[in-house]
C-alpha positions in Angstrom: -168.1 39.5 -53.5 -167.5 36.1 -52.7 -166.2 35.1 -49.6 -163.0 33.5 -50.5 -162.1 37.0 -51.9 -163.2 38.6 -48.8 -161.1 35.7 -47.2 -157.6 37.1 -49.7 -158.4 40.8 -49.3 -159.2 40.5 -45.6 -155.2 38.8 -45.0 -154.1 41.1 -47.3 -155.1 44.1 -45.7 -154.0 42.8 -42.2 -150.5 42.2 -43.3 -150.2 45.6 -45.4 -151.5 47.4 -42.7 -148.9 45.8 -39.8 -146.4 46.2 -42.3 -146.9 49.3 -43.4 -146.8 50.9 -39.7 -143.7 49.5 -38.9 -142.2 51.0 -41.5 -143.1 54.0 -41.7 -142.2 54.2 -37.8 -138.2 52.8 -39.0 -138.6 55.9 -41.6 -140.5 58.8 -39.2 -137.1 58.1 -36.9 -135.1 57.9 -39.5 -136.1 61.7 -40.1 -135.5 62.3 -36.5 -131.7 61.9 -37.3 -132.2 63.8 -40.0 -133.5 67.1 -38.5 -131.8 66.1 -34.9 -129.6 69.5 -36.2 -133.4 71.4 -35.9 -133.9 69.7 -33.0 -132.2 69.0 -30.3 -131.1 71.5 -28.2 -133.9 74.2 -29.2 -136.2 74.4 -26.1 -138.6 73.3 -28.7 -142.2 72.3 -27.0 -144.2 69.0 -27.3 -147.0 70.5 -30.0 -144.2 71.8 -32.2 -142.0 69.1 -32.6 -145.1 66.7 -33.1 -146.3 69.2 -35.7 -142.8 69.2 -36.9 -143.0 65.7 -37.5 -146.2 65.1 -39.1 -145.7 67.8 -42.6 -142.5 66.0 -42.5 -144.0 62.4 -42.1 -146.6 62.2 -46.3 -143.1 62.6 -48.0 -141.9 59.6 -46.8 -145.2 57.9 -47.8 -144.0 57.3 -51.7 -140.9 55.1 -50.2 -142.7 53.2 -47.9 -145.4 52.4 -49.6 -144.2 50.3 -52.2 -142.0 48.5 -49.6 -145.3 47.8 -47.9 -147.4 46.4 -50.7 -144.2 44.0 -52.0 -144.0 42.9 -48.5 -147.3 42.2 -47.5 -147.9 40.8 -50.7 -144.9 38.2 -50.3 -146.2 36.9 -47.0 -149.2 36.6 -47.9 -149.4 34.5 -50.6 -146.5 32.7 -49.7 -148.5 32.0 -46.3 -151.3 30.7 -48.6 -148.8 28.3 -50.7 -147.1 26.9 -46.9 -150.6 26.3 -45.5 -151.7 24.4 -48.8 -154.3 27.0 -49.2 -153.5 27.4 -52.6 -153.9 23.7 -53.3 -157.4 23.7 -52.0 -158.3 26.5 -54.5 -156.5 25.0 -57.2 -158.2 21.5 -56.0 -162.1 23.3 -56.6 -161.2 24.8 -60.1 -159.9 28.2 -58.6 -156.6 28.8 -60.4 -153.9 32.0 -59.2 -155.2 34.1 -61.9 -158.8 33.9 -59.7 -157.4 34.4 -56.8 -155.8 37.7 -57.4 -158.6 39.1 -59.8 -160.4 41.1 -56.8 -156.7 41.7 -54.5 -156.2 42.8 -58.3 -158.6 45.5 -58.0 -157.7 46.7 -54.7 -154.3 47.5 -55.1 -155.5 49.6 -58.4 -157.5 51.4 -56.2 -154.8 52.0 -53.7 -152.8 52.9 -56.9 -155.4 56.0 -57.7 -155.3 56.6 -53.9 -151.5 57.4 -53.8 -151.2 59.4 -56.9 -154.4 61.4 -55.3 -152.2 61.8 -52.1 -148.5 62.5 -54.1 -150.6 65.7 -56.0 -152.8 67.1 -53.2 -151.1 65.7 -49.8 -147.4 65.9 -50.6 -147.1 69.7 -51.7 -149.0 70.8 -49.0 -147.7 68.8 -46.1 -143.9 70.4 -48.0 -144.9 74.0 -47.9 -146.2 74.1 -44.1 -143.1 72.1 -42.8 -140.9 75.0 -44.8 -143.6 77.2 -43.7 -142.5 75.7 -39.8 -139.3 76.0 -40.0 -139.2 79.3 -41.0 -141.2 80.3 -38.8 -139.6 78.6 -35.7 -136.8 81.0 -36.5 -138.6 83.9 -37.1 -139.6 83.8 -33.9 -136.4 82.8 -32.1 -133.8 83.8 -34.1 -131.1 82.0 -32.1 -132.4 79.1 -33.4 -130.3 79.5 -36.9 -127.4 79.1 -34.8 -126.1 76.4 -32.1 -123.2 77.7 -29.2 -120.2 75.7 -29.8 -120.0 74.1 -33.7 -120.3 75.3 -36.9 -123.6 76.1 -38.8 -124.0 75.9 -41.8 -126.4 78.8 -43.1 -126.7 79.7 -47.1 -123.0 79.3 -48.3 -121.6 80.6 -44.6 -120.6 78.6 -41.8 -121.1 80.5 -38.4 -119.9 79.3 -34.8 -120.6 81.5 -31.2 -119.2 80.6 -27.9 -122.2 81.7 -26.1 -125.6 83.1 -26.2 -127.3 85.5 -24.2 -131.0 87.2 -23.7 -134.5 85.9 -23.5 -134.2 84.6 -27.0 -130.7 83.7 -27.1 -130.1 86.6 -29.8 -127.2 87.7 -28.3 -123.9 86.6 -29.3 -120.3 86.5 -27.9 -117.1 85.3 -29.2 -118.8 84.7 -33.3 -116.4 83.4 -36.2 -118.0 83.3 -40.2 -116.4 81.5 -42.5 -118.1 82.4 -46.1 -117.0 79.4 -49.1 -115.3 80.5 -51.9 -117.4 80.1 -55.1 -114.1 79.2 -56.9 -113.7 75.6 -56.2 -110.2 74.1 -54.3 -109.3 77.3 -52.3 -111.8 77.1 -49.9 -113.0 80.0 -47.1 -111.8 82.8 -48.3 -113.4 85.7 -46.0 -113.0 85.1 -42.6 -114.9 87.3 -39.9 -114.9 87.1 -36.1 -116.5 89.6 -33.6 -116.2 89.6 -30.1 -120.5 90.0 -30.1 -123.0 89.9 -32.3 -127.1 90.0 -32.3 -129.4 88.7 -34.1 -132.7 90.6 -35.6 -135.7 89.4 -37.0 -139.3 90.1 -38.7 -142.3 87.6 -38.9 -142.8 88.9 -42.2 -139.0 88.9 -43.9 -137.8 86.0 -44.9 -134.3 87.7 -43.7 -132.2 87.3 -40.5 -130.0 90.2 -39.7 -127.0 89.9 -38.0 -125.1 92.2 -36.7 -121.6 92.1 -35.8 -119.6 94.3 -33.4 -116.0 94.8 -33.0 -114.0 92.6 -34.6 -111.9 92.1 -38.0 -112.6 91.0 -41.6 -110.1 89.1 -43.4 -110.6 88.0 -47.3 -108.1 86.4 -49.3 -106.9 87.5 -52.8 -106.6 85.6 -55.9 -104.4 87.2 -58.0 -103.6 87.1 -62.0 -100.2 85.3 -62.2 -99.3 82.3 -60.2 -96.4 84.0 -58.8 -98.2 85.7 -56.4 -100.3 83.5 -55.7 -97.5 81.1 -54.2 -97.6 84.5 -51.6 -100.9 83.8 -50.8 -101.7 88.0 -50.2 -105.0 88.7 -48.2 -106.7 92.1 -47.4 -107.5 92.8 -43.6 -109.8 95.3 -41.7 -111.5 96.2 -38.6 -115.2 97.1 -37.9 -116.5 98.9 -34.8 -120.4 97.6 -36.9 -121.2 95.1 -39.8 -124.7 94.2 -40.5 -124.8 91.1 -42.7 -128.5 89.9 -44.0 -128.5 85.5 -43.6 -131.8 84.1 -46.3 -134.4 81.9 -44.2 -135.0 80.1 -47.2 -131.0 78.4 -47.3 -131.1 77.6 -43.4 -130.1 73.8 -42.8 -130.1 73.5 -46.3 -128.7 69.3 -46.8 -126.8 69.5 -50.0 -126.8 65.9 -51.6 -129.9 64.6 -49.8 -132.8 62.8 -51.1 -134.9 64.3 -48.5 -134.0 68.5 -49.1 -138.0 69.8 -49.4 -137.6 71.8 -52.4 -140.3 74.4 -54.0 -141.5 72.2 -56.9 -142.4 69.5 -54.8 -145.0 72.1 -53.0 -147.0 72.3 -56.4 -149.3 70.2 -57.9 -149.8 68.3 -61.6 -151.9 72.0 -62.8 -149.2 74.2 -61.0 -146.4 72.5 -62.8 -147.7 72.4 -65.5 -147.9 76.4 -65.7 -144.4 76.3 -64.4 -142.7 74.5 -66.2 -144.8 76.4 -69.3 -143.1 79.6 -67.7 -139.8 78.0 -67.2 -139.7 76.7 -71.0 -140.4 80.2 -72.5 -138.0 82.0 -70.2 -135.4 79.6 -70.9 -135.2 79.9 -74.8 -135.6 83.7 -74.9 -132.1 83.5 -72.9 -131.3 80.6 -75.4 -131.8 83.3 -77.9 -130.6 86.4 -76.1 -127.1 85.3 -75.5 -127.2 84.1 -80.0 -127.6 87.6 -80.4 -125.5 89.2 -77.6 -122.2 86.5 -79.1 -123.9 87.3 -82.7 -123.2 91.2 -82.0 -119.8 90.2 -80.5 -118.8 88.9 -84.1 -120.1 91.8 -86.7 -116.2 92.8 -87.0 -115.9 89.6 -88.3 -118.9 90.0 -91.2 -117.4 94.1 -91.2 -114.6 92.1 -93.3 -116.6 90.4 -96.3 -116.9 94.2 -97.6 -113.4 94.1 -97.7 -112.0 93.5 -101.6 -109.0 92.1 -100.7 -108.9 88.1 -100.3 -109.8 86.8 -97.1 -105.8 85.4 -96.5 -104.5 88.7 -97.0 -106.9 90.7 -95.0 -105.5 90.9 -91.3 -102.2 91.2 -92.5 -102.5 94.5 -95.2 -104.9 95.7 -92.7 -101.7 95.9 -89.9 -99.1 97.2 -92.3 -100.7 100.4 -91.8 -100.2 100.4 -88.5 -96.4 101.3 -86.4 -95.1 98.6 -83.6 -97.1 100.8 -80.9 -99.9 100.7 -82.8 -99.9 96.8 -83.2 -99.4 95.9 -79.8 -102.2 98.2 -78.8 -104.6 96.1 -81.2 -103.4 92.9 -80.1 -104.1 93.5 -76.3 -107.8 95.1 -77.6 -108.3 91.5 -79.4 -106.8 90.1 -76.7 -109.1 92.1 -73.7 -111.8 90.9 -76.2 -111.4 87.5 -76.6 -111.1 86.9 -73.1 -114.8 89.1 -72.3 -116.1 87.0 -74.6 -115.0 83.6 -73.1 -115.8 85.4 -69.7 -119.5 85.9 -71.6 -119.6 82.7 -72.6 -118.7 80.9 -69.6 -121.4 82.7 -68.0 -124.2 82.1 -69.6 -123.8 78.9 -70.2 -123.7 78.2 -66.6 -126.8 80.1 -66.3 -128.1 78.1 -69.0 -127.1 74.6 -67.5 -128.2 75.2 -63.6 -132.2 76.7 -65.3 -131.8 73.2 -67.7 -131.6 71.6 -64.4 -134.1 73.8 -62.7 -136.7 72.6 -65.3 -135.7 69.1 -65.2 -136.1 69.0 -61.2 -140.1 70.2 -62.3 -140.0 67.4 -64.7 -138.4 64.5 -61.8 -141.2 65.9 -59.8 -144.4 66.1 -62.5 -143.6 62.2 -63.6 -142.9 60.7 -59.9 -146.8 61.5 -58.5 -147.5 59.0 -61.7 -144.7 57.0 -60.9 -146.3 56.6 -57.2 -149.3 54.7 -58.4 -147.2 52.5 -60.8 -144.9 51.5 -58.0 -147.6 49.7 -56.3 -148.8 47.8 -59.2 -145.5 46.7 -59.6 -144.7 45.5 -56.1 -148.0 43.6 -56.1 -147.5 41.9 -59.3 -143.6 41.1 -58.1 -144.4 40.5 -54.3 -147.5 38.1 -54.8 -146.3 35.5 -57.3 -142.7 35.6 -55.9 -144.6 34.6 -52.6 -146.5 31.7 -54.4 -143.6 30.6 -55.6 -141.0 30.4 -52.7 -143.8 29.1 -50.5 -142.4 30.9 -47.1 -144.7 32.8 -44.9 -143.8 34.7 -42.2 -140.5 37.3 -42.0 -137.9 35.5 -42.8 -137.4 34.6 -46.5 -139.9 37.3 -47.3 -138.1 39.9 -45.7 -134.8 38.9 -47.6 -136.6 38.8 -50.8 -138.3 42.3 -50.3 -135.0 44.3 -48.8 -133.1 42.7 -52.0 -135.8 44.1 -54.6 -136.7 47.1 -53.2 -132.9 48.6 -52.7 -132.4 47.6 -56.2 -135.4 49.2 -57.5 -134.7 52.3 -55.2 -130.8 52.6 -56.2 -131.8 52.4 -60.2 -134.7 54.6 -59.3 -132.4 57.4 -57.7 -129.1 56.8 -60.5 -131.8 58.0 -62.8 -133.5 60.7 -60.8 -129.5 62.1 -60.5 -128.8 62.0 -64.4 -131.7 63.4 -65.6 -131.2 65.8 -63.0 -128.0 66.4 -64.8 -130.0 67.0 -68.4 -127.9 63.1 -69.2 -131.4 60.9 -70.0 -135.2 62.6 -70.3 -136.8 63.2 -67.1 -139.3 60.8 -67.9 -136.3 58.0 -68.8 -134.8 58.5 -65.5 -138.1 58.4 -63.5 -139.9 55.7 -64.8 -135.9 53.5 -65.4 -136.3 51.3 -62.4 -140.0 51.2 -63.4 -139.3 50.1 -66.9 -136.3 47.3 -65.7 -138.4 45.8 -63.3 -141.4 45.4 -65.3 -140.5 42.5 -67.5 -139.4 40.7 -63.8 -143.2 41.0 -62.5 -145.0 39.7 -66.1 -141.7 36.8 -65.7 -143.0 36.0 -62.1 -146.5 36.4 -63.0 -146.4 33.8 -65.9 -144.6 31.6 -64.2 -146.8 31.3 -61.3 -149.9 31.0 -62.9 -148.6 28.1 -65.0 -146.8 26.2 -62.0 -143.5 26.4 -63.6 -141.7 28.0 -60.5 -138.6 30.2 -59.8 -135.8 27.6 -61.5 -135.1 29.3 -64.5 -132.9 27.8 -67.4 -129.1 29.3 -68.1 -128.5 27.4 -71.5 -128.4 30.0 -73.2 -125.9 31.9 -72.2 -124.0 28.6 -70.9 -124.4 26.9 -74.0 -122.5 29.0 -76.4 -119.7 30.0 -73.9 -119.1 26.3 -73.6 -118.5 26.3 -77.7 -116.4 28.8 -78.1 -113.5 27.1 -75.3 -114.8 23.4 -76.7 -113.8 24.9 -80.4 -110.5 26.6 -78.5 -109.4 23.8 -76.8 -109.7 21.3 -80.1 -107.7 24.4 -81.6 -104.4 23.3 -78.8 -104.9 19.9 -78.9 -104.3 19.7 -82.7 
C-alpha cells in the first residue's frame, strides 16, 4: 500500500470513527427516550440499565453505519478538494478513481463486516434484550405496572393507585380496560377492584394478576341497530378474579420501527428454515379453506343430478312445500349464508395475518444483505459529492448528508411498510431505496471522475414545455 493510500484511508477512518461515535451516542439517547417507561421509576441498578442499553445498542447500528459512511465520505473528500489536495494528485497523474481505489476496498471490507454483524450479533442482542426485559418483570412483577397511570399490556390498559410490599406486588385501586376487537367500539370491558396481587414464576411467560373485591362491566353489542342505541351492558361483582398477563406483549410499542420481533432474532440459516415451514403451513391452510368451502357448496352440485332445467329447479322444488316450510327453508339458507360469510371472513383474516408474518421474515432476510450494500452505496454518493462541492467540515456536508439519508430512510420505511402489507414483493420493498439511489450514485461518480461538476442541464424537460406553450400562444394570437 502506497503512502497516498495510507493517508486517504487514515483521514477517512479518523472522520468516520468520530462521526460514528457521535451519531451512535445520539441514537442511544433516542433509545433511552423510547424505553423511558421501562427504565424510569423502576428502582433499577446501574448495571442492569447498562445491560439494557448494551443489548439495545446493536439494533441501531444498521441505521448509524450508512449515515456515518455518507457523512465521513462527504467531509473527507470535500476537505481534500477544498485544500487543493485533489489538484495536487491530478497534477501528479493520480486520478480520482485511483485515489478512491484502496478506500473502496476498505469500504467493501466494512460492508462485509456489517453483513456478519447483522446476521450474527444483532439477532443475539435481540434475544438477550427480550429476555432481559422478561427477567426484570419476572423478578419484580410490579415493574409491569406504574402507579397513577395507565399501562398498556397486551390488549388491556391497567392503572393502580398505590403499590406496596417488598417488590410492590400488592396493589390498591385497580382499574382495568380491556380493548374491544371491533374497531370503533372502544373498551367494551371495564374491571374495577379495591385490591390486587401480582405473582410471577421464573419459568413462566405469564404474570398472574389476582383481583379482590371488585366489579366487572361489559358492553353488549346487540344485532339490531335500535338496541345498540340503548347501549346495554352486563354488570357483575366478584370476590376473587384471576387474570394471566402475557409477558411477550409487555409494553409492546405498536407502529414502532424499533419494536423487537421474533424474526429479528434469527440468522440467515434459521430464517430459511422458518420461511420454509411458514410457507408450507400457509399453503396447507389455503387448500384446507378451499376444501371447506367446497364441502359447503355440495348442495349446488347435487342439483346437477336433477332432470329439470337449471332455471326451473328451485321453483319446482319449492312447490312441494307449504308456506311455513318455505319460511323455515329460507331461514336455514340465510343462516348457512351467514355462517359461510363468517367462515370466509375469518379465514381471510387468518391468511392475511400469516402472509404478513411471512413477509416480515422475508423483510428481515433481505435487510441483512441491504445493510452491506447501503454502506457501499453511501460511499459512492458521499465521496463524489464531496469532491464536487469542494467543502469540508461539518456545515454544508452535514446538510447534504441529512437530506440524502432522510430520503433514503423515508423510501426504505415506505417500501418495508408496503411489503409488510403484501402490496409489493418483500425484496422490492427492502431494496426500493437502494435501487432508486443507485443511479444517483453512478451519476455522481461519473461527473466527479470526469470533472463535470454538479450542474445538471434540465433542457430535456424545459424545451418540450416551451414548445407546447409557444404553439398555444401562437394559436391564440392567430
